[in-house]
C-alpha positions as CSV (number, residue, x, y, z in Angstrom):
1,X,0.0,0.0,0.0
2,X,1.3,3.4,-1.0
3,X,1.4,6.2,1.6
4,X,1.3,10.0,1.1
5,X,2.3,12.6,3.7
6,X,0.5,15.9,3.4
7,X,2.4,18.4,5.5
8,X,3.0,22.1,5.9
9,X,-0.7,22.5,6.6
10,X,-1.4,25.9,8.2
11,X,-4.5,24.7,10.0
12,X,-6.2,21.3,9.8
13,X,-9.9,20.8,10.5
14,X,-10.4,17.3,11.7
15,X,-13.9,17.4,13.3
16,X,-12.4,14.9,15.8
17,X,-13.3,15.9,19.4
18,X,-10.1,14.2,20.6
19,X,-8.3,17.4,19.4
20,X,-10.5,19.7,21.3
21,X,-13.2,22.2,20.4
22,X,-16.0,21.7,17.8
23,X,-13.6,21.4,14.8
24,X,-10.7,19.6,16.3
25,X,-8.3,22.1,14.9
26,X,-4.6,21.3,14.6
27,X,-2.1,24.1,13.7
28,X,1.0,23.3,11.8
29,X,-0.5,19.9,11.0
30,X,0.2,16.8,8.8
31,X,-1.8,13.9,7.7
32,X,-0.8,10.6,6.2
33,X,-3.0,8.9,3.6
34,X,-2.8,5.2,2.8
35,X,-4.0,4.3,-0.7
36,X,-5.1,0.9,-1.8
37,X,-5.4,0.6,-5.6
38,X,-7.9,-1.9,-6.9
39,X,-7.6,-1.0,-10.5
40,X,-5.1,0.6,-12.9
41,X,-4.4,4.3,-13.2
42,X,-3.2,6.3,-16.2
43,X,0.4,6.8,-17.2
44,X,0.2,10.6,-16.9
45,X,-1.4,10.5,-13.5
46,X,-4.8,11.8,-14.7
47,X,-7.8,10.3,-12.9
48,X,-11.1,9.7,-14.6
49,X,-14.3,9.2,-12.6
50,X,-14.1,5.4,-13.1
51,X,-10.5,5.3,-12.0
52,X,-11.5,7.4,-9.0
53,X,-13.6,4.5,-7.8
54,X,-10.6,2.1,-8.2
55,X,-8.7,3.8,-5.4
56,X,-9.6,3.6,-1.8
57,X,-7.7,6.1,0.3
58,X,-7.9,6.2,4.1
59,X,-6.4,8.4,6.7
60,X,-3.5,6.4,8.3
61,X,-2.2,9.1,10.7
62,X,-3.0,12.7,11.7
63,X,-1.3,15.1,14.0
64,X,1.4,17.8,14.4
65,X,3.8,18.0,11.5
66,X,7.0,17.5,13.6
67,X,5.6,14.1,14.7
68,X,4.7,12.8,11.3
69,X,5.9,9.4,10.3
70,X,7.8,8.8,7.0
71,X,5.7,8.1,3.8
72,X,6.3,7.0,0.2
73,X,5.7,10.5,-1.1
74,X,5.0,14.0,0.1
75,X,2.6,16.8,-0.7
76,X,3.5,20.2,0.5
77,X,0.2,22.1,1.4
78,X,2.0,25.4,1.3
79,X,0.6,26.7,4.5
80,X,-2.9,26.2,3.3
81,X,-5.9,25.3,5.5
82,X,-7.1,21.7,5.0
83,X,-10.5,20.4,6.0
84,X,-12.7,17.4,5.3
85,X,-14.5,17.3,2.0
86,X,-17.9,18.8,2.1
87,X,-20.8,16.4,2.4
88,X,-23.9,17.2,0.4
89,X,-26.8,15.3,1.9
90,X,-29.6,16.9,-0.2
91,X,-29.5,17.2,-4.0
92,X,-31.8,16.7,-7.0
93,X,-29.3,16.2,-9.9
94,X,-31.3,13.8,-12.2
95,X,-33.1,16.4,-14.3
96,X,-33.2,18.0,-17.8
97,X,-33.8,21.6,-18.8
98,X,-33.7,24.7,-16.6
99,X,-36.1,27.2,-15.0
100,X,-34.2,30.4,-15.5
101,X,-37.4,32.2,-16.6
102,X,-39.2,31.0,-13.4
103,X,-36.3,32.4,-11.4
104,X,-36.5,35.8,-13.2
105,X,-40.3,35.8,-12.5
106,X,-39.7,35.2,-8.8
107,X,-37.2,38.0,-8.7
108,X,-39.8,40.2,-10.3
109,X,-42.2,39.5,-7.4
110,X,-44.0,36.2,-8.1
111,X,-44.2,33.9,-5.1
112,X,-42.7,30.4,-5.2
113,X,-45.4,27.7,-4.8
114,X,-43.7,24.5,-5.9
115,X,-45.6,24.4,-9.2
116,X,-42.5,24.7,-11.4
117,X,-41.5,21.2,-10.5
118,X,-43.9,20.0,-13.2
119,X,-42.0,21.8,-16.0
120,X,-38.8,19.9,-15.0
121,X,-40.9,16.7,-14.9
122,X,-41.8,17.1,-18.5
123,X,-38.2,17.8,-19.6
124,X,-36.8,15.0,-17.6
125,X,-39.3,12.4,-19.0
126,X,-38.3,13.5,-22.5
127,X,-34.6,13.2,-21.9
128,X,-32.5,10.1,-22.7
129,X,-30.6,8.2,-20.0
130,X,-27.4,9.4,-21.5
131,X,-28.5,13.0,-21.4
132,X,-29.5,12.7,-17.7
133,X,-26.3,11.0,-16.8
134,X,-24.2,13.6,-18.6
135,X,-25.9,16.3,-16.6
136,X,-25.3,14.5,-13.3
137,X,-21.6,14.2,-14.3
138,X,-21.4,17.9,-15.1
139,X,-22.9,18.9,-11.8
140,X,-20.8,16.5,-9.7
141,X,-17.7,18.0,-11.3
142,X,-18.9,21.4,-10.3
143,X,-19.4,20.1,-6.7
144,X,-16.0,18.6,-6.6
145,X,-14.2,21.7,-7.9
146,X,-15.8,23.5,-4.9
147,X,-14.7,21.0,-2.3
148,X,-17.7,18.6,-2.1
149,X,-16.6,14.9,-2.1
150,X,-19.8,13.1,-1.1
151,X,-23.2,13.8,-2.7
152,X,-26.6,12.3,-2.1
153,X,-28.9,12.3,-5.1
154,X,-32.7,12.1,-5.1
155,X,-35.1,11.0,-7.8
156,X,-38.4,12.9,-8.1
157,X,-38.5,14.4,-11.6
158,X,-39.9,11.2,-13.3
159,X,-42.9,10.3,-11.2
160,X,-43.9,7.2,-13.3
161,X,-42.6,3.8,-12.3
162,X,-40.3,3.6,-15.3
163,X,-39.0,7.2,-15.0
164,X,-38.4,7.0,-11.3
165,X,-36.6,3.7,-11.7
166,X,-34.3,5.0,-14.5
167,X,-33.7,8.2,-12.4
168,X,-32.4,6.0,-9.6
169,X,-30.4,3.9,-12.0
170,X,-28.7,7.1,-13.3
171,X,-28.1,8.4,-9.8
172,X,-26.7,5.0,-8.7
173,X,-24.2,5.2,-11.5
174,X,-22.6,8.2,-9.8
175,X,-23.1,7.8,-6.0
176,X,-24.0,5.1,-3.5
177,X,-26.3,7.7,-1.7
178,X,-29.6,7.6,-3.5
179,X,-33.1,8.5,-2.4
180,X,-36.5,7.7,-3.9
181,X,-38.5,11.0,-3.9
182,X,-41.5,9.8,-6.0
183,X,-43.7,11.9,-3.7
184,X,-42.3,15.2,-4.8
185,X,-45.5,16.7,-6.1
186,X,-48.6,15.2,-7.7
187,X,-47.9,14.8,-11.4
188,X,-50.2,16.3,-14.0
189,X,-51.9,13.0,-14.9
190,X,-53.0,12.6,-11.3
191,X,-54.2,16.2,-10.9
192,X,-56.9,16.3,-8.3
193,X,-56.2,12.7,-7.4
194,X,-53.4,12.8,-4.9
195,X,-54.6,9.8,-3.0
196,X,-54.6,7.7,-6.2
197,X,-51.0,8.8,-6.9
198,X,-50.0,7.9,-3.3
199,X,-51.6,4.5,-3.8
200,X,-49.6,4.0,-7.0
201,X,-46.4,5.0,-5.3
202,X,-47.0,2.5,-2.5
203,X,-48.3,-0.4,-4.6
204,X,-46.2,-0.1,-7.8
205,X,-43.4,2.3,-7.5
206,X,-41.8,1.4,-4.2
207,X,-41.5,-2.3,-4.9
208,X,-39.7,-1.6,-8.2
209,X,-37.5,1.2,-7.1
210,X,-36.6,0.3,-3.5
211,X,-33.7,-2.0,-4.6
212,X,-32.0,1.1,-6.2
213,X,-32.3,3.4,-3.2
214,X,-31.2,3.8,0.4
215,X,-34.0,6.2,1.5
216,X,-37.5,7.2,0.9
217,X,-38.4,10.9,0.9
218,X,-41.6,13.0,0.6
219,X,-42.4,16.7,0.2
220,X,-44.8,17.2,3.2
221,X,-46.1,20.6,2.3
222,X,-49.2,22.5,1.3
223,X,-49.6,22.0,-2.4
224,X,-47.7,18.7,-2.3
225,X,-48.6,15.9,0.3
226,X,-50.4,16.2,3.6
227,X,-49.4,14.3,6.8
228,X,-51.5,11.2,6.2
229,X,-50.3,10.9,2.6
230,X,-46.7,11.5,3.6
231,X,-46.9,8.9,6.4
232,X,-48.4,6.3,4.1
233,X,-45.5,6.8,1.6
234,X,-42.8,6.8,4.2
235,X,-44.0,3.8,6.1
236,X,-44.4,1.8,2.9
237,X,-40.7,2.7,2.2
238,X,-39.7,1.6,5.6
239,X,-41.4,-1.8,5.0
240,X,-39.4,-2.1,1.9
241,X,-36.2,-1.6,3.9
242,X,-35.6,2.1,3.1
243,X,-34.5,4.8,5.6
244,X,-36.6,7.9,5.9
245,X,-35.9,11.5,4.9
246,X,-38.5,14.3,4.8
247,X,-38.9,17.6,3.0
248,X,-40.6,19.5,5.8
249,X,-41.8,22.9,6.9
250,X,-40.3,24.7,4.0
251,X,-43.0,27.1,2.8
252,X,-45.4,27.0,5.8
253,X,-45.7,25.6,9.3
254,X,-46.8,22.0,9.1
255,X,-46.5,18.4,10.3
256,X,-43.3,17.5,8.5
257,X,-40.9,17.9,11.4
258,X,-43.1,16.0,13.8
259,X,-43.7,13.2,11.3
260,X,-39.9,12.9,10.6
261,X,-39.2,12.5,14.3
262,X,-42.1,10.1,14.8
263,X,-40.7,7.8,12.1
264,X,-37.1,8.1,13.2
265,X,-36.0,9.9,10.0
266,X,-32.4,10.3,9.2
267,X,-33.1,14.0,8.4
268,X,-35.8,16.5,7.9
269,X,-34.8,19.1,5.4
270,X,-35.5,22.9,5.0
271,X,-37.2,23.4,8.4
272,X,-37.8,27.1,7.7
273,X,-41.0,27.3,9.9
274,X,-40.6,25.9,13.4
275,X,-42.3,26.3,16.7
276,X,-41.2,25.4,20.2
277,X,-42.7,21.8,19.9
278,X,-40.8,21.2,16.6
279,X,-37.5,22.3,18.1
280,X,-38.0,20.3,21.2
281,X,-38.9,17.2,19.2
282,X,-35.8,17.6,17.1
283,X,-33.5,18.2,20.0
284,X,-34.8,15.0,21.7
285,X,-34.3,12.9,18.6
286,X,-31.5,11.6,16.4
287,X,-33.1,13.3,13.3
288,X,-30.8,15.8,11.7
289,X,-32.2,19.2,10.6
290,X,-30.7,19.8,7.1
291,X,-30.8,23.5,6.3
292,X,-30.7,24.6,2.7
293,X,-30.2,28.4,2.8
294,X,-29.4,28.7,-0.9
295,X,-33.0,27.6,-1.7
296,X,-34.3,30.3,0.6
297,X,-32.0,32.8,-1.0
298,X,-33.2,31.8,-4.4
299,X,-36.9,31.8,-3.5
300,X,-36.8,34.7,-1.1
301,X,-38.3,32.4,1.4
302,X,-37.7,32.9,5.2
303,X,-34.5,31.4,6.5
304,X,-34.6,28.8,9.2
305,X,-33.9,29.8,12.8
306,X,-30.5,28.0,12.8
307,X,-29.3,29.9,15.9
308,X,-32.2,28.7,18.0
309,X,-31.9,25.1,16.6
310,X,-28.2,24.9,17.3
311,X,-28.6,26.3,20.8
312,X,-31.3,23.9,21.6
313,X,-29.0,21.0,20.8
314,X,-30.4,20.0,17.4
315,X,-27.9,18.4,15.0
316,X,-27.6,20.6,11.9
317,X,-26.4,19.8,8.5
318,X,-26.0,22.2,5.6
319,X,-26.7,21.4,2.0
320,X,-26.8,23.2,-1.4
321,X,-30.0,21.5,-2.6
322,X,-28.9,21.7,-6.2
323,X,-31.9,21.6,-8.4
324,X,-33.0,23.5,-11.5
325,X,-35.8,25.5,-9.9
326,X,-35.1,26.8,-6.5
327,X,-31.4,26.3,-5.8
328,X,-29.3,26.0,-8.9
329,X,-26.0,26.0,-7.1
330,X,-23.3,23.4,-6.3
331,X,-21.3,25.7,-4.1
332,X,-21.0,24.6,-0.5
333,X,-18.7,27.6,0.3
334,X,-21.6,29.8,-0.8
335,X,-23.9,27.9,1.5
336,X,-21.4,28.3,4.4
337,X,-21.2,32.0,3.8
338,X,-25.0,32.3,3.8
339,X,-25.3,30.2,7.0
340,X,-23.0,32.6,8.8
341,X,-24.4,35.8,7.4
342,X,-28.1,35.0,7.3
343,X,-28.6,32.0,9.6
344,X,-26.3,33.4,12.3
345,X,-24.2,30.3,12.7
346,X,-20.6,30.9,13.6
347,X,-18.0,30.1,11.0
348,X,-17.0,27.0,13.0
349,X,-20.6,25.8,13.3
350,X,-21.2,26.3,9.6
351,X,-18.1,24.4,8.5
352,X,-19.0,21.5,10.9
353,X,-22.6,21.4,9.6
354,X,-21.3,21.3,5.9
355,X,-19.0,18.4,6.7
356,X,-19.7,16.3,9.9
357,X,-23.3,17.4,9.9
358,X,-23.9,16.2,6.4
359,X,-22.3,12.9,7.3
360,X,-24.7,12.6,10.2
361,X,-27.6,13.2,7.9
362,X,-26.3,10.3,5.7
363,X,-25.7,8.1,8.8
364,X,-22.0,7.8,8.1
365,X,-19.0,8.3,10.3
366,X,-16.1,7.7,7.8
367,X,-16.8,10.9,5.9
368,X,-16.9,14.6,7.0
369,X,-14.1,13.9,9.5
370,X,-10.3,13.4,9.3
371,X,-9.2,10.8,11.8
372,X,-7.5,7.4,11.4
373,X,-9.6,5.1,9.3
374,X,-11.7,7.9,7.7
375,X,-12.0,8.4,4.0
376,X,-9.2,10.6,2.7
377,X,-11.4,13.4,1.5
378,X,-9.4,16.6,1.8
379,X,-10.0,20.2,0.7
380,X,-7.1,22.5,0.4
381,X,-8.0,26.2,0.7
382,X,-6.0,29.1,-0.7
383,X,-6.3,30.6,2.7
384,X,-4.6,30.0,6.1
385,X,-7.9,29.2,7.9
386,X,-11.4,27.8,7.3
387,X,-12.7,31.1,8.6
388,X,-12.0,32.5,5.1
389,X,-14.9,30.5,3.7
390,X,-17.3,33.0,5.3
391,X,-14.9,35.9,5.5
392,X,-14.4,36.0,1.7
393,X,-17.8,35.1,0.2
394,X,-17.8,34.5,-3.5
395,X,-14.1,34.0,-3.8
396,X,-13.0,30.6,-5.3
397,X,-10.8,29.6,-2.4
398,X,-10.7,25.8,-3.1
399,X,-7.2,25.1,-4.4
400,X,-7.1,21.3,-4.5
401,X,-9.4,18.5,-3.7
402,X,-8.5,14.9,-2.7
403,X,-11.2,12.4,-2.9
404,X,-10.7,8.9,-1.4
405,X,-7.0,9.6,-1.5
406,X,-6.8,10.8,-5.1
407,X,-6.1,14.4,-6.1
408,X,-8.7,15.7,-8.5
């Protein structure tokens, strides 16, 4: 097994409490990566996405640079800050078309009401598998260039048995973290018959699609699915062996948060409208509140009360929510800056939520952290500290990304 020493790190974010504080910061740090190659590379060192999967890189050692053990090769970080790769636990990448005109209309004063999803539905159904996969690849490359090394992908723009299945097949070709979001909105052919659509999802779609997904999700919201419909879909997914995720309390107060906690959901996402009971329920549970401030920025929706959630002891994740209608961004640094400026998280809290918090939302402990045995997902910043992610919003600070031990 080959080993690589990364040293001359100005400041290393480990998210390991053994190093103290929220972020487990180590100044003048080093890290040793152990690579196990399970396939061949290219002569010039370039790495394709498939070759990427043929390398498993793990953290073998982490600590102060003077104590670092020898390794087969060395990477000089040049005094840059290094942190775990960002973990995106909420994205909608399997789609076709865009909704730029809808965005312009919102900016001119029209209110977002989730209806635009249906235009993406039509475009996605009309697209070929190759077109959908190419779009996913393009967006994942954008994510990676901005420091994101793990991405969950939802279906939800097919909403027929065949189209939801192929959406998950496309997603599974790019990530192991896939979610069935058949209950996104009621598709046009079921207009006025939401209960009939829910019955079809339960009886026909889940049995066919569950083998391709890890989670079931639902948009529990006015104009989408009510509490009873949402519960029916989610519990059917649970019976099929899927974990639970919920889009909840985005546009209005509602039952989404309480339903997520009731069913032991891995996460409830958006949570822009919360009351005392919602916050208390989340704080007493293992359900992660995944906040998506780029969607609120794009829709001029109210931001979640992240400060109150964090102070109450709720586990928070941050996500970009990349989708063509309400958050067409792949920039987790932008999301971190929004979380600090608009959600009133501290820079440390925002970085933790975009790394370790996202990992918690996916139920994983080997990502979003840099400790022995963790995946070697490293982000090198053209800055001496992670603080610059919020301090210098809009500046492309990501210098280099290592994913599973391989430099991108």
